[in-house]
N, C-alpha and C positions, 0 to 999 in steps of 0.2 A: 503493501501500500505507500501509496506516494502523502508526503505530507506538506501544505502549502498554508504561508501566512499571508493573508490579502493586505495585510497594513505592511508587509516589508515589500511584497511584489506587485510594482504596477501594473508589469508586463506580462499578466498570467498566461501562459501559451497552452496550456490544456484544453484542445477544442472537441466540440459534438459531447456535451456532459448530459446524462442523466441525473439530476440535482433531486438531493432531499434537505429540506432546512430544520435544524433543531437542534436541542441541545444534547437530547440523548442520553439524560442523566439515568444511569442503571442499565442500560438498556435492557428494558423487559419484553415479555413475550409480545407486547403490543408493537414496539419499535422493532422489534426481529422479523413481525411478518411484513411491516413495510420496508426493511433494508432489503431483505428477499426480494421482495415487487421491485426495487429499484436495479438491483443485478438482474434479474430476469428480463425487465424490459431493456435495459442497456445492452444487455447479451442478442435481444431478438430483433434490436434494431441499428447495431453498429455502433453503439454508444460507450461512454466510458462511464462507469459508476459514479457518482462524490457523493459527498457528506459534505454540507456548510455548517457548523455550529460556533458557536460564541460563548468567549473565556474575557473575564470570568460570566458564569451566569446572571441575566438580568436581574434577578430575585436581591442575588450578591450584591450586584453594581449600585441598585436603588436601597442597598441595605434594609431590606424589607426580611432578609433572615441573616444570621451570621456566618464565617466563614469556613465553619464545619457543618455546609450544607447538602452536599453532593455527593452522592449513593456509593459511586466510584471515583477514584484519583481520573487525571486527565489523562496519565498515561495507562491505567487500567481500561478505559474506555478506547481508545486507540489500539492496543492490544487485540481486546475483543471484536470490533469493527474489521481490523486486518483478518482475523480467524473466521470472521463472516462472509469475507470473502470482496468487500468494499473496496476499489480501485485508488479514491482520491480521499485524501481527508483534509478540509479547509477550513483552515480556523480563522475566524475575525473577531480582533477584539475589541469587547463593546465598552465603548467609550461615551462622553456625550458627544461627540461628533454625530455617531452611530446611532446614538438612543433618541437624537432629535430630526433624524430621517425619516421622512413621511413616506407612505409605503409605496406609492406610484414612482417616487424619488427610489426607493432602492430595488423595485424593479427593473428602474431604466439605466441606473447608473452601477449597480452590483451586479444584477442577475443577467442583464443584457449587454452592459458596454464593457464590463471586466473578465467576467466569467462566459459570454455568449452562449447560455445554455439554449439547448436542444430539446429539454424535456426538463419537467417538475413534477415531483411525484410529493403529494404532501394528505396529511389527514384531513378530512372534511371542516373540522373543529382550527385548522390553522391560521394564526393570526401572527399578523409582523407589523414592521415600521412606527412612527412615532404613535404612541400610544395605543397600542397595538389595534390602530385603525383597517389595516392591510386584511382581507380575507380572500377565499376562493374565489368569491365573485369577481374582485378586483382582478386578480391572476388570470380569469377564463377571459375577461373584458378585452385586457391588452394582449392576450398571447397571439390574435390574429396581427394585429399592429406589429409584435416582434417576433413574430414567426416561432414562437416554440410550444410544442403540446403540454397539456395539462393533464393528469391523472391525479383523480380524489380516492381517497382509498378511506373504505366504514370504518368504523372504529372496531378494533379487536376487542371482545369481552371474555372476560374470565370465566368460564364455563361451570365453575361453580358459583361462583355470585351474580351472574348474568352482568355484572359491571365491567367499564372499559376499564382497561389496564392504565395505569396513574401512579407518576412517579412520587407525588404527594400523597396515595396511600402507601409506597412502600415505605417512603421516610417515616411515616407515623409508624408502619410495623415495626421498623427497626427501631425507633424510639422506645417504643413498646415493646419488646422482646420478644414479638410474635413471627417467629425466623418460619414456622412453617409458610404462613402465610407469604414471606417474602421470598423463598426457595419457590414457591407455586408460580409467583407471579414474574421471578427474574426466570424464569427455567433452568436454574443453578442455583446451587449456594451463596450466600453473602459471606464475605472475606472480609479479614484484615491481614494485612503483609507487613512484614518489615525486618529490620536485622535485630537479633537476638543481643540484649543488653545483661548485664550484671545485678540481679536484686540484692535483695536484705541478706539471701543465702538460708532464709528461717524457714523456708518449707522445704529446703535439704534435710536440715535436722531431725523431721518428723517422717522421713523416708518418701515425703512427697516433691520432690525436686520441681521445678517449674521453668519454662523460658517464658522469657519477659520480654514486651516489646512497648514500645511509645504507638501509640495509635495517631494515624497519618492524618491528610487535609482533609478527611472526611466526614459525614454524618456518621455521631456516636451512639453507640447501641444502652440499651438501657443497664443501668450500674447491676451486676448481679454473676452468675453462676450459669454455664453452660454447659451443653453435651456438645463436642466439637468434633471436627474431620481436620488432623494435621496433614500440609504437603511439605516434604521437604527432601531435595534433591531427587525429583523425579518419583519417590516413595510414598504411600498414603500410608498415616496411622490413627489412632483413635483416641480421644482424652478428653477431658475435662478443665474446661477454662474459666478464669473469674476476672471479669473488667469493672474496675473501681479504681478507688482510691487508699484501699486497704484501711479502715479506720482501726481495726484494731492493733495493729502496730506500727498506726500513727502515718500510714504514707499521707502525702500530700498530693503528689504527681498524678492523673489517670496512667492507668497501666494495663496491660492483658497479660496474665499469668495463665501459661498452658502447663497444665500437666498432663505428659504423654505417656501413654500406657505401654508397658514394656518397651522401653526405650530408654538407653544409658549412656548415648554418645554425647560428648562435649560440641556444642554448635554456638558459641559464645561469637557475635561476630556474622555469623552466617545469617542467612534467607529466609524465612519461616512464613507458610502461607496458613491461617487458622480458618476454616470455613465452622459458621455458626448454625447450629441446627435445630436446639431446641432449647428452651430457658428451663432452670433447675429453682431457682430461687431468686430472689433481692439481695442485694451486699446487705450486710448487717455488721455492725458494730460488738463484739462479744466483752464477756466481763474481764476474761481471760486467756490466753493462750493455748490453753488445755481445752476450752470449751470452743474456738477456733478448731484446734487440732479434731476434736470428737465430731464437729459438724462437715470438716474436709471429707473423714472417712464414709462419712454417710452420702455426701454429692459425689463420691467417688463409685459405691454401690448402686446409686441412682443412674449413673452415666455408662456404666459397664452395662446394666439392665438392658439402658436403653440401646447400648450397641450389640447386646447380646453376646455378652462376652463372660 
């Protein structure tokens, strides 16, 4: 997948684009359906598939939310889009100039003049331009004038809830620790990834060593204990993890502590991926370390039962 930055490239030279516009945060099953449509249409019409997205997310830019907003990191989004077969990833910095651009000018200056699109694929509720006044009706109205085709895709609904897939709903489910719902909407498990750092070593004293990592710049899950899958060096493991501030041991910073079952390797400084499966209990401050130890033993039993080991 080729990466492009429209803010630094005035002479965009990729021609014959079949384009979809959006933030694609999380790349849930609704997004994946849309992306497959782009790729299929591009292949059948001898065009090049492309995604146009904005950084930061407009809601973050307008300060309607905090920085830990995105479901996945920007790098994870690029990697997943590449795995789906998208040929071109076009990034545009969302700033004052872009936010002030009216919908008609967005079509004329960016989609037509700068990108020279041949086809655009969007969902039926797609909105763009200043104050989100642009819609599919305007895209259709100007398609004849500027010579591009328009394909409007109906909402893709969750077969269980019969409600359309939504990044907002997924964010809420992550905040609530409802990871069965998250996994279903994403079509895969949500994960945290990072380098393993040294902790206070107290868990090792009670024979429950943990791999510790700081959270990345994405949305944060509910504080508590989870059943997790772990990916390390191409291998998969099962385990239990705590995300939070560790109040019993007077922790201050947020940390993900993962106990990997039947694992003894030294992995400090190595990268680990931890997939969240189901919520066990909220984080709690215990009266002493012994009470915490007894609870950890119960958490491990629950996690192993969930994992069927």
